[in-house]
Legacy VTK file of the C-alpha trace (Angstrom):
# vtk DataFile Version 3.0
C-alpha trace
ASCII
DATASET POLYDATA
POINTS 245 float
96.181 6.424 35.304
93.122 8.353 36.584
90.879 6.757 39.323
87.363 7.709 39.686
85.511 7.722 43.063
82.373 5.669 42.436
81.117 5.470 46.006
78.478 8.314 45.408
77.309 6.488 42.435
77.172 3.204 44.164
75.093 4.566 46.975
72.661 6.189 44.633
72.108 2.946 42.962
71.556 1.237 46.377
69.011 3.825 47.442
67.326 3.573 44.005
67.135 -0.145 44.541
65.683 0.308 47.953
63.168 2.893 46.671
61.895 0.556 44.136
61.604 -2.385 46.618
59.595 -0.119 48.751
57.242 1.064 46.000
56.459 -2.763 45.388
55.817 -3.235 49.000
53.576 -0.091 49.026
51.526 -1.367 45.959
51.277 -4.817 47.560
49.872 -3.173 50.854
47.603 -0.968 48.770
46.115 -4.078 47.219
45.484 -5.673 50.537
43.807 -2.533 52.049
41.462 -2.484 48.985
40.607 -6.111 49.480
40.202 -5.743 53.233
37.824 -2.574 52.395
35.894 -4.733 50.236
35.607 -7.633 52.615
34.597 -5.009 55.228
31.710 -3.763 52.785
30.448 -7.359 52.523
30.360 -7.690 56.250
28.542 -4.245 56.474
25.956 -5.479 53.859
25.514 -8.637 55.544
24.699 -7.218 58.776
22.097 -4.602 57.573
18.507 -4.930 56.430
16.413 -3.093 53.925
16.754 0.640 54.257
14.035 2.738 55.995
13.000 6.285 56.017
14.005 8.599 58.958
10.598 9.161 59.824
9.605 5.521 60.803
12.408 5.051 63.151
10.535 5.746 66.340
8.191 2.951 65.440
10.340 0.088 64.460
10.265 -3.065 66.419
13.727 -4.715 66.980
13.732 -8.025 65.404
17.373 -9.269 66.246
19.267 -6.985 63.899
21.244 -4.130 65.856
22.137 -1.992 62.836
19.966 -1.010 59.839
20.499 1.600 57.066
18.440 4.632 56.678
17.403 6.454 53.389
19.794 3.712 51.538
22.623 4.713 53.523
22.870 8.424 52.468
23.133 10.931 55.081
20.910 13.914 54.689
23.363 16.835 54.442
23.031 19.722 51.939
26.173 21.201 50.252
26.040 24.093 52.830
26.100 21.579 55.425
29.515 20.494 54.161
31.016 24.019 54.158
34.494 24.176 55.869
34.948 27.842 55.300
34.672 28.597 59.172
36.487 25.484 60.112
35.374 22.656 62.446
32.827 23.063 64.795
30.408 21.106 67.179
26.650 21.939 68.420
24.518 20.281 70.861
20.542 20.634 70.843
18.857 21.778 74.103
17.256 19.195 76.173
13.409 18.840 75.553
10.698 19.404 77.891
11.194 15.950 79.503
14.992 16.549 79.846
15.916 14.257 77.019
18.763 14.716 74.683
18.351 16.009 71.003
20.362 15.808 68.130
24.301 16.715 68.137
25.978 17.892 64.937
29.350 18.717 64.139
31.935 19.542 61.390
34.665 17.341 62.427
38.267 17.880 62.160
41.544 16.483 63.822
41.809 19.840 65.717
38.708 19.098 67.860
39.911 15.632 68.855
41.134 15.404 72.580
44.827 14.899 73.555
43.894 13.524 77.146
41.717 10.481 78.378
37.866 10.944 79.306
37.112 11.961 82.692
34.813 9.938 84.938
31.241 10.630 83.938
28.673 11.451 86.600
25.749 12.891 84.691
22.443 10.733 85.010
20.458 11.032 81.625
16.889 10.448 81.536
15.982 6.610 81.971
18.992 5.948 84.107
18.236 2.903 85.992
21.512 1.068 85.983
22.345 -2.273 87.105
24.811 -5.333 86.791
24.082 -8.170 84.685
26.366 -11.140 83.616
28.369 -9.099 81.170
28.929 -6.169 83.474
26.963 -2.932 83.772
23.659 -2.910 81.796
24.012 0.799 80.700
26.448 3.352 79.761
26.347 6.989 79.598
26.534 7.197 75.835
28.087 10.138 74.208
26.223 11.148 71.245
29.427 12.641 69.621
32.138 10.144 70.840
34.590 11.549 73.342
37.403 10.679 70.911
35.982 12.989 68.270
35.350 16.073 70.207
36.450 15.804 73.896
33.279 16.419 75.543
32.873 14.908 79.077
30.176 15.492 81.284
28.006 17.546 78.902
24.348 17.005 79.712
23.369 17.722 75.927
25.699 15.032 74.666
24.905 12.142 76.883
22.053 9.538 76.891
21.235 6.173 78.517
22.000 3.530 76.124
22.655 -0.114 76.640
26.311 -1.380 76.562
25.752 -3.249 73.353
24.483 0.034 71.748
27.645 1.872 72.773
30.176 -0.825 72.350
30.450 -2.290 69.754
27.757 -0.810 67.623
28.191 3.071 67.764
31.986 2.672 68.593
32.264 0.820 65.018
31.168 3.947 63.246
32.990 6.350 65.599
36.337 4.549 65.116
35.685 4.852 61.400
35.302 8.682 61.648
38.233 8.935 63.945
40.672 6.950 61.698
39.954 9.122 58.412
40.381 12.419 60.556
43.719 11.117 61.866
44.782 10.655 58.269
45.211 14.429 57.375
44.891 17.636 59.086
42.687 18.765 56.033
40.066 15.903 56.562
36.580 16.915 57.598
33.654 15.160 58.457
30.077 16.369 58.710
28.432 14.206 61.572
25.067 14.154 63.434
23.820 11.677 65.950
20.038 11.742 66.532
18.594 9.932 69.735
15.124 8.452 68.672
12.359 8.442 71.252
8.927 6.918 71.013
6.208 9.231 72.424
6.977 10.493 76.100
9.425 7.597 76.814
12.504 8.336 78.788
14.768 5.794 77.186
15.782 6.053 73.534
14.745 3.390 71.355
17.946 3.875 69.305
20.039 6.405 67.629
20.599 7.636 63.987
24.128 8.239 62.856
25.217 10.147 59.685
28.615 10.952 58.675
29.735 12.321 55.336
33.530 13.122 54.666
34.062 16.390 52.790
35.614 16.429 49.304
35.591 12.521 49.228
33.336 9.816 50.020
35.531 7.781 52.267
33.109 8.130 55.049
29.562 7.841 53.974
26.866 6.226 56.048
23.217 6.927 57.559
22.408 4.120 60.029
19.935 3.223 62.712
21.173 1.572 65.771
18.671 -0.105 68.347
19.150 0.492 71.946
19.006 -3.227 72.952
20.951 -5.468 75.209
20.847 -9.270 74.605
19.226 -11.286 77.427
17.568 -8.273 79.001
14.163 -6.577 78.409
14.126 -2.911 78.664
11.175 -0.806 79.729
11.594 2.140 77.432
9.033 4.276 79.260
11.156 4.487 82.538
14.561 2.860 81.761
13.922 -0.176 84.057
14.713 -3.647 82.974
14.521 -7.270 83.600
16.716 -9.994 82.879
15.200 -12.548 80.775
LINES 1 246
245 0 1 2 3 4 5 6 7 8 9 10 11 12 13 14 15 16 17 18 19 20 21 22 23 24 25 26 27 28 29 30 31 32 33 34 35 36 37 38 39 40 41 42 43 44 45 46 47 48 49 50 51 52 53 54 55 56 57 58 59 60 61 62 63 64 65 66 67 68 69 70 71 72 73 74 75 76 77 78 79 80 81 82 83 84 85 86 87 88 89 90 91 92 93 94 95 96 97 98 99 100 101 102 103 104 105 106 107 108 109 110 111 112 113 114 115 116 117 118 119 120 121 122 123 124 125 126 127 128 129 130 131 132 133 134 135 136 137 138 139 140 141 142 143 144 145 146 147 148 149 150 151 152 153 154 155 156 157 158 159 160 161 162 163 164 165 166 167 168 169 170 171 172 173 174 175 176 177 178 179 180 181 182 183 184 185 186 187 188 189 190 191 192 193 194 195 196 197 198 199 200 201 202 203 204 205 206 207 208 209 210 211 212 213 214 215 216 217 218 219 220 221 222 223 224 225 226 227 228 229 230 231 232 233 234 235 236 237 238 239 240 241 242 243 244
């Protein structure tokens, strides 16, 4: 009588069954992710007012809405701006005649992301008149391009005076979106630009325009303006001084 060793065959069937269950779980998770993305989009749409042109940003008046879309949420990048032939890069504009920061540009990739924590910041940007309010410090030294994306610390060309509300949660929301996408793959790139918006010769920015576009996909796609405001505080944009209301 011939006996066959079916152990390997049985193991293969068990593995196949496990793989089938795993595939089903992945399908369920994919559906959940798709649903969450739809809900997030609804949330984003509900917290944005009608789109404005970039040219009008400096003259906008804050009316209780922190974030608005610019140019129908379409970033203003050309095809050449999205070229990855030279790999990731970052560029920071020179300070203007009033020592104010100007636009910061980058082609972001996981390779630029830091591996260590941010160092203490000691640079005092224009309009820096910090003080404590009920919720903590009024101002932050806001990175134009967030530390988690390029690892820049005390770079004068990448720091501006921003209300805590501007920095976190408003700017951080978009920085996290970009960071999450970059972490998904070493081959993911995002063209990114943050432009501080000043009115006339004021030393405190009225807000920032943030633009992001993933390369070879539309996973990251935004053009928004975020007001530099703090709830319960009146800011003097000419000097950066403030008054609790």
